[in-house]
C-alpha positions in Angstrom: 13.7 29.0 -53.4 11.1 26.2 -54.3 13.2 23.8 -52.3 13.3 25.9 -49.2 9.5 26.4 -49.1 9.1 22.8 -49.8 11.5 21.7 -47.0 9.8 24.3 -44.7 6.4 22.7 -45.6 7.5 19.1 -44.9 9.1 20.1 -41.7 5.8 21.8 -40.5 3.9 18.7 -41.3 6.3 16.4 -39.5 6.4 18.4 -36.2 3.0 17.5 -35.0 3.8 13.8 -35.6 7.0 14.1 -33.8 5.1 15.6 -30.7 2.7 12.7 -30.8 5.4 10.1 -31.0 7.3 11.5 -28.0 6.8 9.0 -25.1 8.7 10.7 -22.6 6.3 13.5 -21.6 7.3 15.9 -18.8 4.0 15.7 -17.0 4.0 11.6 -17.2 0.3 11.9 -18.2 -1.1 9.6 -21.0 -3.4 10.5 -23.7 -6.2 11.3 -21.3 -4.1 14.2 -19.9 -5.0 14.8 -16.3 -7.7 12.3 -16.4 -5.2 9.5 -16.7 -4.6 6.7 -14.1 -1.2 8.1 -13.3 -2.8 11.4 -12.0 -5.6 9.6 -10.0 -5.5 9.2 -6.2 -8.4 7.5 -4.0 -9.3 9.5 -0.8 -10.6 7.7 2.3 -14.4 7.5 2.4 -16.7 9.8 4.2 -19.1 8.2 6.6 -22.5 9.6 7.1 -23.9 8.1 10.3 -25.7 9.7 13.4 -22.8 10.5 15.9 -20.1 9.2 13.9 -17.0 11.5 12.7 -17.1 12.1 9.0 -13.5 11.4 8.5 -10.4 10.5 10.5 -8.3 13.3 9.2 -8.4 16.3 7.1 -7.6 16.2 3.4 -4.7 17.9 1.6 -5.2 17.9 -2.0 -3.0 19.0 -4.8 -4.4 21.1 -7.6 -4.5 19.3 -10.9 -4.9 16.0 -9.3 -7.9 13.7 -10.1 -9.5 12.2 -6.9 -12.4 9.7 -6.0 -13.9 9.2 -2.8 -17.0 7.4 -1.4 -19.6 8.8 0.7 -21.2 5.9 2.8 -24.5 6.5 4.5 -25.9 3.9 6.9 -29.3 5.2 7.0 -29.4 5.9 10.8 -30.7 9.3 9.9 -31.4 11.5 7.1 -28.2 13.4 6.6 -26.6 15.7 4.1 -23.2 17.2 3.1 -22.7 20.8 2.2 -19.8 22.6 0.9 -20.6 25.0 -1.9 -17.1 26.6 -1.7 -15.5 23.3 -2.0 -17.5 22.3 -4.9 -16.9 25.6 -6.7 -13.1 25.0 -6.2 -13.2 21.6 -8.0 -14.3 20.2 -11.4 -16.8 17.3 -10.7 -16.2 14.6 -13.4 -18.9 12.4 -12.1 -21.1 11.1 -9.3 -21.9 7.3 -9.3 -24.9 6.2 -7.5 -25.9 2.5 -7.8 -23.9 2.2 -11.0 -25.7 5.3 -12.5 -23.1 8.0 -13.6 -24.3 11.7 -13.2 -22.1 14.2 -15.0 -23.3 17.6 -13.2 -22.4 21.0 -14.1 -22.3 22.1 -10.3 -23.0 20.8 -6.9 -23.8 22.7 -3.6 -24.7 19.4 -1.5 -25.7 15.7 -1.6 -28.1 14.0 0.8 -28.9 10.5 2.0 -32.5 9.8 3.1 -31.6 6.3 3.4 -28.7 3.8 3.5 -26.5 3.7 0.3 -23.2 4.7 -1.3 -22.0 7.4 -3.7 -18.8 7.9 -5.6 -17.5 11.3 -6.5 -14.5 11.8 -8.9 -13.0 15.2 -9.4 -10.2 17.4 -10.3 -8.8 19.8 -7.6 -8.5 23.2 -9.3 -8.5 26.4 -6.9 -6.1 26.4 -4.1 -7.5 27.4 -0.6 -9.0 26.0 2.4 -12.5 24.5 2.3 -14.8 22.1 4.2 -17.7 19.6 3.7 -20.1 19.4 6.8 -23.3 18.1 7.9 -25.8 21.3 7.7 -26.9 22.7 11.1 -24.1 20.8 13.0 -21.6 22.5 15.3 -19.3 19.7 16.2 -15.7 19.3 14.8 -16.4 15.7 14.0 -19.3 16.6 11.6 -16.8 18.7 9.6 -14.2 17.6 7.1 -11.4 20.4 6.5 -9.9 20.3 3.1 -6.8 22.1 1.7 -6.0 22.5 -1.9 -2.5 23.3 -2.6 
């Protein structure tokens, strides 16, 4: 009986180590999980400039994937991007402005008062249809349609 208990205890201690040693993960992620480089995709930049389309095409995102994109403002006009529903459907990892990393709990909008760049890293979470747009605009070119599948 003691041998059986001892063998069961040794097996229980060995299982976690065996799981860590398994390099053939089904999901293909490294130790960083969904934040690993294998799960990261770069999106085309969003351009904030008076009279210029925000993006060339709508974005189709996959839930659980980590994405990064840049917002480039040329300073031609004070411009913002709003999309509270989109920002609630993602987990924002960081916003980088001039080398400063910001780790927000939530975002409703971003605004450029002058020329500059911003990079946003996030994980798409909630499937659905969303948008980012210049507030107060009505033109289709001032709106980026986003689908999370």
